KELUMSE-982485 format. One record per residue (C-alpha): residue in one letter; z, y negated, x. Coordinates in steps of 0.25 Angstrom, whole numbers, plus 5000, padded with zeros to 4 digits. Example, Ala and Ser with C-alpha at 12.3 -4.5 7.8 and 13.67 -1.06 7.14 Angstrom:
A503150185049/S502950045055/
This chain:
X493249085012/X492049175012/X491949325007/X492149375021/X493449305023/X493949345010/X493649495013/X494349475026/X495549425020/X495549535010/X495449635021/X496649575028/X497449575016/X497149725013/X497449765027/X498849695027/X499149765014/X498649905019/X499249905032/X500649935027/X500150045019/X499350105030/X500650095039/X501450165029/X500350275026/X500250295041/X501750305043/X501950405032/X500650485033/X500350465018/X498950495014/X498750445000/X497650384992/X498250264985/X498050124981/X498850004983/X499049864977/X499849744982/X500349644972/X501149514973/X500749474987/X500949604993/X502349614987/X502049734978/X501249864983/X500849964973/X500350094978/X499550184969/X499550324973/X499550474968/X500750504977/X501850394977/X502950484981/X502250504995/X502350354997/X503750334992/X504250455001/X505550525001/X506650434995/X505750314996/X505650315011/X504150305011/X504050185001/X505150115009/X504350125022/X503150075015/X503949955009/X504449925023/X503049925029/X502549835018/X503749735019/X503549725033/X502049695031/X502149595021/X503549535025/X504049545011/X504549655001/X503449744995/X503749814982/X503049954982/X502650034970/X501850154968/X500950194956/X500550334955/X499050364953/X498750474943/X497450544942/X496450594952/X495550524963/X494150554961/X493250564973/X491750544972/
């Protein structure tokens, strides 16, 4: 396998992982700067954000919808965690 093929595989994996997040953000209208990390073969998702409450939503409605989208995408249950980022972003 050459470098170009490896890059293409990585791009496809990233797209598969990001599609459910894009769908959720589009449905909810959330505009947030965040980081994400999948672990355990896409069975665990951690979202690092300054505003986890906006993702979770009223009575967990938002996070439940995100879980539905992820479960459908990966065809297995996905555990979602939020880590609150503290501090300020610096723009250069």
